[in-house]
N, C-alpha and C positions, 0 to 999 in steps of 0.2 A: 504494500500500500504506500503510495507516494504522499508526502505531506502536502497540505494546502500551500498555495503560492505564498501566503503571508508567512507561514512557517519557514519556507525556503528563503524569504527575504531576511527574516530574523537570523537564520543560521548564517547566511552570507555575510551580514554585517558583523555578527559575533566573530566569525573566523577572521575577518579583516582586522578587527580591533585586537584580537589575540595575537595575530601576526605582528602588528605594530608593537604590542607590549613586549613580545619576545625580542624584537630588534632593539627596543629601548634598553631592556635589561642587558642584552649582549653588549651593547655599546658602553653601558655604564661599567660593567665588569671589566671590559677591555681597557677602559681609560683609568680605572681606579688603581690598579696595581702600579703602573708607571708613575702615577701622581703620588702615591704613598712612598714609593722608592725615592722619588725626587725630593720629597719633603724630608725624609730621614737623612738622605745624603746631604742636603743643604744644611740641615740642623747640625749634623756632625761636623761638616766643614766650618761652619760659622763658630762652633765652640772650640775649634783647635786654637791653642795658645798662640801659634805663629801667624794667625790670620791678620792680614793688614786691613786698614780701614776700608779700602776699595773693595776688598774681597768680602768683607762683612756686608757692605751695601748690596753686592751682587747676590750673596747668599740670602739676604732678607727678601730681595725681589723674587728669587726662586721659591722661597717659603710661601710668600703671598700667592704666587701663581699656583703652587701645588694646593694650597688651601682653597683657592677659588675653584680649581678643577674638582676637588673633592665635594665642595658645596654644590656645584652643578650636577654632579653625579647623584647626590642625595636628592636634589630637587627633581631630577628626571625620574628617579625611582618613586618619589612621592606622587608625581603626576601619573605614573603608571598605576599606582595603587588607587588614586582618586578616580581615574578613568575606568578602571575595572569595577569599582563600586557603582559608578553612574550606569555602566552597561548592565550590571546585575539588576539595578533598580528599574531600568528601562525594560529589560526582558521580563521582569516580574509583573508588569502591567500589560495584559494581553492587548488592550486597545492600542496602546502606544507601540508595542512590538509589531503590530500588524500594519502600522501606518508609515508609508514611505516619507510623508511630510514630517512625521515625528522623528524619524531617523535623521533626516536632513537637519532639523533643528538641533538635535543632540550633537551631530557632528560640528555644526557651526558654533554651538556653545563650547564644545571641547576645544576647538581650534582657537577660540578667543581666550581660553583659560591658560594657554601656554605662554610663558614669559620669555622663552628663548626661540629665536627665529628658526634655529635648526630643528627644534621640535615641531614647529608648525609645518616646516617643509617636509619632514619625514611623515608626519601624520597625513598631510595632503597627498603625498605620493602613494602611501599605502592604503589609507582608509577612505579618503575622499578625492580620488584623482579627477573626477568630473567637476568638482567645485573649484579647483584651482586656487583655493585660499580666499576666494571672495575678495573683499576689500582689505584683507589683512596682508601686510607685506611679509614675505618670507625670506627676505634678504638678510645678510649677516651684518648689516651696518647698524643694527640696533643694540650693539653690545654695551653693557655697562661695566665690563671688566676694566679694572684700572691697569693691570699688568698682563702681559701675555708672554708665553715662552718663545724662545728663539725658533723652535720648530713649528710653532703655530698649532700644536695639538690641542690646546685648550681654548682656542679662539672659538667664539660662537658661530 
């Protein structure tokens, strides 16, 4: 027996959100280890007795960049958690789960909830490719980061 069309719509949306969540978690895990290693290395170098004043400044910058990177990872994981709760709530309401307009509104709400441009771009690409981000810019020029690493790994 095949599910009604509305059930198929809900399943399709659920699968897309879960794919997005998995990519978010993978990116967070991949970025966290190097950031933590950089933080520990920078702290160790800064605390060496022979470190010159210039080296201390460079180490402090590296520490700030590593902390910012870790903060972004935690923020992305929180967004995944919040998004999955919204999805659960949405699927729990049969009327909303069967409404394509309700799904569109949920995606728009979610897109606006992201504070990082890269999150909006990833979400749009995986979950809402037909919406193209609407009037929300998905460029990386909206960064509020004060410091960035030389390799650009933690740039938004």
